[in-house]
C-alpha positions as CSV (number, residue, x, y, z in Angstrom):
1,X,-0.1,0.0,0.1
2,X,1.6,3.3,-0.8
3,X,2.3,5.7,2.1
4,X,2.1,9.5,1.9
5,X,5.4,10.7,4.1
6,X,5.2,13.3,6.9
7,X,1.5,13.2,7.8
8,X,0.7,10.0,9.5
9,X,0.6,10.1,13.4
10,X,2.8,7.2,14.0
11,X,5.8,9.0,12.1
12,X,4.8,12.4,13.5
13,X,5.0,11.0,17.3
14,X,8.7,9.9,17.0
15,X,9.7,13.2,15.6
16,X,7.9,15.1,18.0
17,X,9.7,13.2,20.9
18,X,12.9,14.1,19.7
19,X,11.8,17.7,19.2
20,X,10.2,18.0,22.6
21,X,13.5,17.1,23.7
22,X,15.3,19.3,22.1
23,X,12.8,22.4,22.7
24,X,13.2,21.6,26.7
25,X,10.0,20.0,27.4
26,X,10.1,16.4,29.5
27,X,8.7,13.9,27.0
28,X,10.2,10.8,29.1
29,X,6.9,9.4,30.7
30,X,5.0,9.9,26.9
31,X,8.0,8.1,25.4
32,X,7.6,5.1,27.8
33,X,4.0,5.1,26.9
34,X,4.4,5.0,23.3
35,X,7.4,2.3,23.4
36,X,5.3,-0.4,25.5
37,X,2.3,0.2,23.3
38,X,4.5,-1.1,20.2
39,X,5.2,2.3,18.8
40,X,8.6,3.1,17.1
41,X,11.3,5.8,17.4
42,X,11.6,8.0,14.3
43,X,15.1,7.4,12.4
44,X,17.1,10.4,11.8
45,X,17.3,9.8,8.3
46,X,14.1,8.5,7.0
47,X,10.6,9.7,6.3
48,X,8.1,7.5,7.2
49,X,7.6,4.1,8.5
50,X,8.0,1.3,6.1
51,X,4.4,0.0,7.3
52,X,1.0,1.7,8.5
53,X,0.3,1.3,12.3
54,X,-2.2,-0.3,13.8
55,X,-5.6,1.7,14.2
56,X,-5.1,1.5,18.2
57,X,-1.6,2.6,17.6
58,X,-2.4,5.5,15.2
59,X,-5.0,6.6,17.6
60,X,-2.8,6.9,20.4
61,X,-0.3,8.7,18.4
62,X,-2.6,11.4,18.0
63,X,-3.5,11.5,21.8
64,X,0.0,11.6,22.7
65,X,0.9,14.6,20.1
66,X,-1.6,16.5,21.9
67,X,-0.2,15.7,25.2
68,X,3.2,16.7,24.2
69,X,2.1,20.0,23.0
70,X,0.8,20.8,26.4
71,X,4.3,20.2,28.3
72,X,5.8,23.3,29.1
73,X,9.2,24.4,27.8
74,X,12.2,25.3,30.0
75,X,13.5,27.5,27.1
76,X,10.4,29.4,26.1
77,X,12.0,32.6,27.6
78,X,15.7,32.6,25.8
79,X,13.6,31.0,22.7
80,X,10.4,33.2,21.7
81,X,8.4,33.0,18.5
82,X,6.5,36.1,18.7
83,X,8.5,39.1,16.8
84,X,8.4,41.4,19.7
85,X,9.7,39.0,22.3
86,X,12.6,38.1,19.7
87,X,13.5,41.7,19.6
88,X,13.4,42.0,23.4
89,X,16.0,39.5,23.4
90,X,18.3,41.2,21.0
91,X,20.5,44.1,22.5
92,X,22.0,44.6,18.9
93,X,18.8,44.4,16.7
94,X,19.6,46.6,14.0
95,X,18.4,50.3,13.5
96,X,16.8,51.1,10.0
97,X,19.1,53.2,7.7
98,X,19.0,57.2,7.7
99,X,18.2,56.8,4.2
100,X,16.8,54.3,1.6
101,X,20.0,52.0,0.3
102,X,20.3,51.9,-3.6
103,X,19.1,48.4,-4.7
104,X,21.1,45.6,-5.8
105,X,21.8,45.8,-9.2
106,X,20.2,43.6,-11.9
107,X,23.5,41.7,-12.6
108,X,23.9,40.9,-8.9
109,X,20.5,39.7,-8.5
110,X,20.9,37.6,-11.6
111,X,24.3,36.3,-10.3
112,X,21.7,35.5,-7.0
113,X,19.1,33.7,-8.5
114,X,21.9,31.8,-10.7
115,X,23.9,30.8,-7.6
116,X,21.0,29.5,-6.1
117,X,20.0,27.5,-8.8
118,X,23.6,26.1,-9.4
119,X,24.3,25.4,-5.7
120,X,20.7,23.5,-5.4
121,X,21.7,21.7,-8.3
122,X,25.2,20.6,-7.0
123,X,23.5,19.2,-3.8
124,X,20.5,17.5,-5.6
125,X,22.1,13.9,-6.3
126,X,23.3,13.5,-2.7
127,X,20.7,14.7,-0.9
128,X,19.6,12.3,1.9
129,X,22.8,10.3,1.7
130,X,25.3,10.1,4.7
131,X,28.5,12.4,4.8
132,X,30.7,9.2,4.1
133,X,28.9,8.3,1.2
134,X,29.1,11.9,-0.3
135,X,32.8,11.7,0.0
136,X,33.4,8.4,-1.3
137,X,31.3,9.0,-4.5
138,X,33.3,12.4,-4.8
139,X,36.7,10.8,-4.6
140,X,35.9,8.1,-6.8
141,X,35.8,10.5,-10.2
142,X,38.6,12.8,-8.8
143,X,36.1,15.5,-7.5
144,X,37.4,15.8,-3.9
145,X,37.5,18.6,-2.5
146,X,34.6,19.6,-4.6
147,X,34.8,21.7,-7.4
148,X,32.1,21.2,-9.8
149,X,29.0,19.2,-10.4
150,X,28.7,15.3,-9.6
151,X,29.2,12.7,-12.3
152,X,28.2,9.1,-12.6
153,X,31.1,8.7,-15.2
154,X,33.7,6.6,-13.8
155,X,31.9,5.6,-10.3
156,X,32.4,2.2,-9.7
157,X,29.2,-0.2,-10.1
158,X,30.0,-1.6,-6.5
159,X,30.3,1.9,-4.9
160,X,26.9,2.9,-6.7
161,X,24.9,-0.1,-5.5
162,X,26.1,0.6,-1.7
163,X,25.3,4.6,-2.2
164,X,22.8,5.1,-4.9
165,X,22.2,8.6,-6.1
166,X,19.0,10.5,-4.8
167,X,16.7,8.4,-7.3
168,X,14.3,11.4,-8.3
169,X,17.4,13.9,-8.6
170,X,19.9,12.2,-10.7
171,X,18.2,12.1,-14.1
172,X,18.5,16.0,-13.8
173,X,21.1,17.0,-11.8
174,X,24.2,14.5,-12.4
175,X,26.8,16.8,-14.8
176,X,26.2,14.6,-17.7
177,X,22.0,15.0,-17.4
178,X,21.8,18.6,-16.6
179,X,19.4,20.7,-19.2
180,X,18.0,23.6,-17.6
181,X,17.4,24.1,-13.7
182,X,14.9,21.3,-13.1
183,X,12.1,22.0,-10.5
184,X,13.0,22.2,-6.6
185,X,11.4,23.5,-3.8
186,X,14.6,25.5,-3.1
187,X,13.5,27.7,-6.2
188,X,9.7,27.5,-6.1
189,X,9.7,29.1,-2.5
190,X,11.5,32.2,-3.9
191,X,9.3,32.2,-6.8
192,X,6.1,32.3,-4.3
193,X,7.9,35.1,-2.4
194,X,8.1,36.9,-5.5
195,X,4.4,36.6,-6.5
196,X,3.9,37.5,-2.7
197,X,5.6,40.9,-3.0
198,X,4.2,41.7,-6.3
199,X,0.5,40.9,-5.0
200,X,0.6,42.4,-1.3
201,X,4.3,44.4,-1.3
202,X,6.3,44.6,1.8
203,X,3.2,44.9,4.2
204,X,2.0,41.2,3.5
205,X,0.6,39.3,6.4
206,X,0.9,35.6,7.2
207,X,-2.3,35.1,6.1
208,X,-1.3,36.5,2.8
209,X,1.5,33.5,2.5
210,X,-1.1,31.3,3.5
211,X,-3.7,32.4,1.0
212,X,-0.8,32.6,-1.7
213,X,0.3,28.9,-1.2
214,X,-3.5,27.6,-1.1
215,X,-4.0,29.4,-4.7
216,X,-0.5,28.8,-6.2
217,X,1.5,26.0,-4.6
218,X,0.4,22.1,-5.1
219,X,0.2,20.4,-2.0
220,X,2.3,17.7,-3.4
221,X,5.2,20.1,-3.9
222,X,5.3,20.7,-0.3
223,X,7.2,18.7,2.3
224,X,8.0,18.4,6.3
225,X,6.6,21.4,8.1
226,X,5.3,23.1,4.9
227,X,3.1,20.0,4.2
228,X,1.8,19.9,8.0
229,X,1.0,23.5,7.9
230,X,-0.7,23.2,4.4
231,X,-3.0,20.3,6.0
232,X,-3.5,22.5,9.0
233,X,-4.9,25.4,6.8
234,X,-7.0,22.8,5.2
235,X,-8.4,21.8,8.4
236,X,-9.6,25.5,9.2
237,X,-6.6,26.3,11.5
238,X,-5.2,29.8,11.3
239,X,-1.5,30.9,11.8
240,X,0.4,30.8,14.1
241,X,-1.3,27.8,15.3
242,X,-0.6,26.2,11.3
243,X,3.0,25.6,12.3
244,X,2.4,24.4,15.9
245,X,-0.6,21.8,15.7
246,X,1.0,18.3,15.2
247,X,4.0,19.7,13.4
248,X,7.3,18.4,15.0
249,X,9.1,19.7,11.9
250,X,8.8,23.1,13.1
251,X,12.2,23.9,13.7
252,X,13.3,22.1,10.6
253,X,14.8,24.0,7.2
254,X,11.9,25.0,5.2
255,X,11.4,28.5,6.2
256,X,15.1,29.2,5.8
257,X,14.9,28.5,2.1
258,X,12.1,30.9,1.6
259,X,14.5,33.9,2.9
260,X,16.0,35.0,-0.1
261,X,13.6,37.5,-1.7
262,X,13.1,39.3,1.9
263,X,16.8,39.7,1.8
264,X,17.3,40.5,-1.7
265,X,14.3,43.6,-1.6
266,X,15.7,45.2,1.7
267,X,19.2,46.1,0.9
268,X,20.7,47.6,3.9
269,X,17.7,47.1,6.0
270,X,18.5,43.9,8.2
271,X,15.6,44.4,10.1
272,X,13.3,44.7,7.8
273,X,14.4,41.9,6.0
274,X,14.1,39.8,9.3
275,X,10.8,41.0,10.1
276,X,9.5,40.1,6.4
277,X,11.2,36.7,7.2
278,X,9.2,36.2,10.4
279,X,5.7,36.9,9.0
280,X,6.5,34.3,6.1
281,X,8.3,31.9,8.4
282,X,5.6,31.6,11.3
283,X,3.2,30.0,9.0
284,X,5.4,27.0,9.3
285,X,7.7,27.3,12.0
286,X,8.2,28.4,15.4
287,X,11.7,29.4,17.3
288,X,15.0,28.4,16.0
289,X,13.1,27.3,12.5
290,X,11.8,30.9,12.4
291,X,15.2,32.2,13.5
292,X,17.0,30.4,10.7
293,X,14.7,32.6,8.0
294,X,15.8,35.7,10.0
295,X,19.1,35.1,9.9
296,X,19.8,34.4,6.3
297,X,17.3,37.4,5.5
298,X,19.3,39.7,7.4
299,X,22.8,38.4,6.1
300,X,21.1,38.5,2.6
301,X,20.0,42.1,3.1
302,X,23.8,43.5,4.1
303,X,24.9,41.6,1.3
304,X,22.5,43.3,-0.9
305,X,24.3,46.6,-0.4
306,X,26.9,45.6,-2.6
307,X,29.8,47.1,-0.2
308,X,30.0,44.4,2.3
309,X,32.2,41.2,3.0
310,X,30.7,38.0,4.0
311,X,32.1,37.9,7.7
312,X,30.4,41.2,8.4
313,X,27.1,39.5,6.8
314,X,27.2,37.0,8.9
315,X,27.6,39.1,12.1
316,X,24.7,41.4,11.3
317,X,22.5,38.2,10.7
318,X,23.4,37.0,14.3
319,X,21.9,40.6,15.3
320,X,18.5,39.5,14.5
321,X,18.2,36.1,16.6
322,X,18.1,35.4,20.3
323,X,21.6,35.4,21.1
324,X,20.7,32.7,24.0
325,X,18.9,30.4,21.4
326,X,20.5,27.4,20.5
327,X,20.8,28.4,16.9
328,X,22.9,31.2,17.9
329,X,25.2,29.0,19.5
330,X,25.2,26.5,16.8
331,X,26.1,29.5,14.2
332,X,28.8,30.8,16.5
333,X,30.3,27.4,17.0
334,X,30.5,26.9,13.0
335,X,31.8,30.1,12.4
336,X,34.6,29.8,15.0
337,X,35.8,26.5,13.5
338,X,35.6,28.1,10.1
339,X,38.2,30.5,11.6
340,X,40.1,27.7,13.3
341,X,40.7,24.9,10.8
342,X,42.4,25.6,7.6
343,X,40.6,21.8,6.4
344,X,37.5,22.3,5.9
345,X,36.4,18.7,6.4
346,X,37.5,18.8,9.9
347,X,35.3,21.6,10.3
348,X,32.6,19.3,8.8
349,X,33.6,16.6,11.2
350,X,33.2,18.7,14.5
351,X,30.0,20.0,13.4
352,X,28.6,16.1,12.9
353,X,30.2,14.9,15.8
354,X,28.1,17.8,17.9
355,X,24.6,17.6,16.1
356,X,24.5,14.2,13.7
357,X,23.5,11.9,16.3
358,X,21.1,14.3,17.9
359,X,19.0,16.2,15.3
360,X,17.6,14.9,11.7
361,X,19.5,16.0,8.8
362,X,16.7,18.6,7.6
363,X,16.7,20.5,11.2
364,X,17.6,24.1,10.7
365,X,20.2,24.0,13.4
366,X,23.1,22.1,12.0
367,X,22.0,23.2,8.5
368,X,22.3,26.7,9.3
369,X,25.7,26.4,11.1
370,X,27.1,24.5,8.2
371,X,26.0,27.2,5.6
372,X,27.5,30.0,7.7
373,X,30.7,27.6,8.0
374,X,30.9,27.1,4.3
375,X,30.5,30.9,3.6
376,X,32.8,31.9,6.3
377,X,35.5,29.4,5.3
378,X,35.6,30.3,2.1
379,X,35.2,34.2,2.7
380,X,32.3,34.0,0.5
381,X,33.9,32.9,-2.8
382,X,31.3,31.4,-5.1
383,X,32.6,28.0,-5.7
384,X,34.2,27.7,-2.5
385,X,31.1,28.5,-0.5
386,X,28.9,26.1,-2.4
387,X,31.2,23.3,-2.5
388,X,31.9,23.4,1.2
389,X,28.3,23.7,1.9
390,X,27.4,20.6,-0.1
391,X,30.6,18.5,1.0
392,X,29.1,19.0,4.4
393,X,26.2,16.5,4.1
394,X,22.9,16.9,5.5
395,X,20.2,18.9,3.3
396,X,22.8,19.3,0.7
397,X,20.7,21.1,-2.1
398,X,19.1,23.4,0.2
399,X,22.2,24.2,1.7
400,X,23.9,24.7,-1.8
401,X,21.0,26.6,-2.7
402,X,21.3,29.2,0.0
403,X,25.2,29.4,0.0
404,X,25.1,30.1,-3.6
405,X,22.6,32.9,-3.3
406,X,24.5,34.9,-1.0
407,X,28.0,34.0,-2.6
408,X,26.5,35.0,-5.9
409,X,25.0,38.3,-4.7
410,X,28.2,39.2,-3.3
411,X,30.1,37.9,-6.5
412,X,27.9,40.8,-8.2
413,X,27.7,39.9,-11.9
414,X,26.7,36.4,-13.7
415,X,30.2,36.9,-15.4
416,X,31.7,36.4,-12.0
417,X,30.4,33.0,-11.9
418,X,32.5,30.3,-13.2
419,X,30.9,29.0,-16.5
420,X,30.9,25.5,-15.7
421,X,28.1,26.3,-12.9
422,X,26.1,28.6,-15.0
423,X,26.5,27.2,-19.0
424,X,24.2,24.2,-17.9
425,X,21.5,26.1,-16.5
426,X,20.8,27.6,-20.1
427,X,19.0,30.2,-18.3
428,X,15.9,28.4,-17.9
429,X,14.1,27.3,-14.6
430,X,11.1,24.7,-14.6
431,X,8.7,24.9,-11.8
432,X,4.7,24.7,-11.1
433,X,4.6,27.9,-9.4
434,X,2.4,30.5,-11.1
435,X,3.4,31.6,-14.6
436,X,7.3,31.3,-13.8
437,X,7.9,28.0,-15.9
438,X,10.6,28.5,-18.4
439,X,11.7,31.7,-16.9
440,X,15.4,33.1,-17.7
441,X,17.3,34.0,-14.8
442,X,17.7,37.7,-16.1
443,X,13.8,38.0,-16.1
444,X,13.6,36.9,-12.5
445,X,16.6,39.7,-11.7
446,X,14.4,42.0,-13.2
447,X,11.0,41.2,-11.5
448,X,13.2,41.1,-8.3
449,X,14.2,44.3,-9.0
450,X,11.2,45.8,-9.4
451,X,10.2,44.8,-5.8
452,X,13.3,46.0,-4.4
453,X,12.6,49.6,-6.0
454,X,9.0,49.6,-4.8
455,X,8.3,52.2,-2.4
């Protein structure tokens, strides 16, 4: 029997038990009841369980999910979700610029869109693979440290059997197969946010985001927290409850991958970018899941001035998230490792030693720390940034996309990106969002510039 992933109560319960432990709840008694009834833990690298649960276990899982949501959190004060409470924890919250900052150039925005696509494409064939598999596959073709797209040419068959490529992505993302940018949620969400600004401007609400999704985003193109929130909308729930109700993925990476447009369209105003990202993110996420989006939006807003270096941009991003949050701790750790170690594999190994046994591979905390470490270690260089982000494993396509967006923006022109990354894209993007299918990255840059210059 075919099973839909991410929405079965018996699968959600295992993830919620882990999430509850991470966000300062005490779920041990509920975990013991689940285990005694025959319930399973949620694997760190899997989606749905292989077989459906019994009716009894499914009903029990629903009951326990509700009990878990009622448990108090010891981290509630240091990791709030409402914007006013977040600001209250941030002593260095940025002040608005005294005068509007010039928007990024069309060339810089085109480089950012291209960088996002190329970084995503680099990570697609190895998404979901463990770190050792990524390294073995790349080394087998002489592409380690990474310098270009993955290829199956020259990979021994026994290695491919042991570590198969991502089956959905390999036909369109291995070097020998690339023919334009295939559809991916890491590009769909920036397109949706472009539509959002076209329809509602900078004063959009979280409800506007929800309405746009129901009108323009096919449910089958959503994953993890986004799919749960989408389901909750259809059940009649309103934001921000859509992010909390039976949603164990509320601190995963989904909101982060939606943040770029908020940064691109608020050059020099990281606070405004972070506030837009917050209104977007709270449809689906809470606490660190929201902070990750705010951090990226503020980082990009500073990069969009065209005068900043990556290290200043990352420091700016840290000013909009609670300094005592788990994400701030992870980001500081990742950036420090990047400064302390010449070999990036050592940085990655340290991050995995810290987070791999406790966090799912799609969780925002380790992935955002890896993105920041990759950018810092490469000093914002495009190839160095995307290759480090992807070589670190976890959510490889999302990490490559975000690192590529930021590094591309800093590069400033499409010509500044090596041809081996951009030529296979053929200035063409596939998507099911709006009327964007087949759009060129130059067109997307123009549309983004229009929103960046809108009063």
